[in-house]
C-alpha positions, 0 to 999 in steps of 0.5 A: 522489457521495461517491466523486466528491467523494473522488477530486476531492480525491485529484486536488487533493493530487496536483496541488498537494502537495509534501512527502512527509510531508504527501503520505502523511498527507493521501494515505492517508484521501482514498485510502481514502475514494476506494477506500471501504476500511477501512485504508490504509497505506504500507510504505517500504524502502530497496531497498539496505540492505533497512531497511523501516518503516510511518510511515503508517496510515489507518483508518476507525475504531478497530475496524479493526486499526492497522499501524504501526512507526515503526522502520526495520527489517532486512526478514526474510530470509525475507519473499519465501518467505513472502509470495508478494505481497512476492516479486512487488513485488521482481521489479517485477511489476505491482500486484495486486488481490485480492478475497478472500484466502480464494478467492485462489491460493496462489501470489498470496498465503499466506492463513496469513500474510494472517491472521496478519499483516494480518487483511484481507479484500480488498486491493491490494498497490500496488508502489511501484518505479522502474527495477526496484527495490521503493521501496515497498507502498501497501496499500488494504484491506477486512476482513470482505467480499470486494471487487471491484476496479472499473476506476476503482479500478485507474485510481486506483492506477496514478495514486497509484503514478506520482505516489507513488514519487518521494516514496517515494523521497525520503522513504527517502533522506533517512531515510538508512537 
């Protein structure tokens, strides 16, 4: 019942809200609840300047570390080399669903990088892209346990990606970074 209620909230939000900042603030907690995650953050970037930031992060509770960076910063030149998931996103590959970072292949992710930077155990690396350009990454995740991502989870992320990408682009373009 909780899953259905959260999913209904998500569908309502996706149909009726049109301001990027409001979308981002309202979407992350609803998506986190819908997917039964511990944290959900949004990384936004300008594909031309390679400037990025994490302006929105939802956490289930205060014990979950936050990922937040209010300032636009240049992406490290080494990011695609250090993070195979980011490299895949830059190549416009499909979003990545990791059930357990401890057992995932090294061609999918860099376990050490994930431990040092994020601390999660299972995650979705959802790519917000248009015309082969990466505008952002939405990352719902789970701590302390593995997670099997269902077909419903995958379909939800697919719909959210389609809906969210134009708002990510509008946000980045308005920032003129």
